[in-house]
C-alpha positions as CSV (number, residue, x, y, z in Angstrom):
1,X,-21.4,8.0,4.1
2,X,-19.0,5.4,5.4
3,X,-15.3,5.0,4.8
4,X,-15.7,2.2,2.2
5,X,-18.1,4.4,0.1
6,X,-15.6,7.3,0.2
7,X,-12.6,5.1,-0.6
8,X,-13.7,1.9,-2.3
9,X,-10.1,0.7,-2.9
10,X,-8.0,1.3,0.2
11,X,-4.4,2.2,-0.6
12,X,-1.0,2.1,0.9
13,X,1.7,4.5,-0.2
14,X,5.2,3.1,-0.8
15,X,8.3,4.7,-2.0
16,X,9.4,3.2,-5.4
17,X,12.8,2.2,-3.9
18,X,10.9,0.1,-1.3
19,X,8.4,-1.4,-3.7
20,X,10.9,-2.4,-6.5
21,X,12.9,-5.2,-4.6
22,X,9.5,-6.6,-3.5
23,X,8.2,-6.7,-7.1
24,X,5.4,-4.3,-6.2
25,X,4.1,-2.1,-9.0
26,X,1.7,0.8,-9.1
27,X,-1.9,-0.4,-8.6
28,X,-0.9,-3.9,-7.4
29,X,-3.0,-5.4,-4.7
30,X,-0.8,-6.3,-1.7
31,X,-1.4,-8.1,1.5
32,X,-0.1,-6.8,4.8
33,X,0.1,-9.4,7.5
34,X,0.6,-8.8,11.3
35,X,0.0,-10.8,14.4
36,X,-3.5,-9.3,14.5
37,X,-4.5,-10.4,10.9
38,X,-4.2,-9.6,7.3
39,X,-5.4,-6.6,5.3
40,X,-5.4,-5.9,1.5
41,X,-4.4,-2.6,0.0
42,X,-3.8,-1.2,-3.4
43,X,-0.2,0.0,-3.9
44,X,0.4,3.7,-4.7
45,X,4.0,4.5,-5.4
46,X,5.0,7.9,-4.1
47,X,8.5,9.5,-4.3
48,X,7.7,12.2,-1.8
49,X,7.8,9.9,1.3
50,X,10.9,8.9,3.2
51,X,12.6,5.5,2.9
52,X,13.3,3.3,5.9
53,X,13.9,4.5,9.4
């Protein structure tokens, strides 16, 4: 079984304090762009992760 079958909707975990100013809510599809390309992930808001560096 491949990764897509195991996790049909790829997620990214964000702290609510990070998501709020960006207008991202639980379950939103977001696009992450780097110099190598763009990926799409479903937002999962999680308070248990750190904020910033």
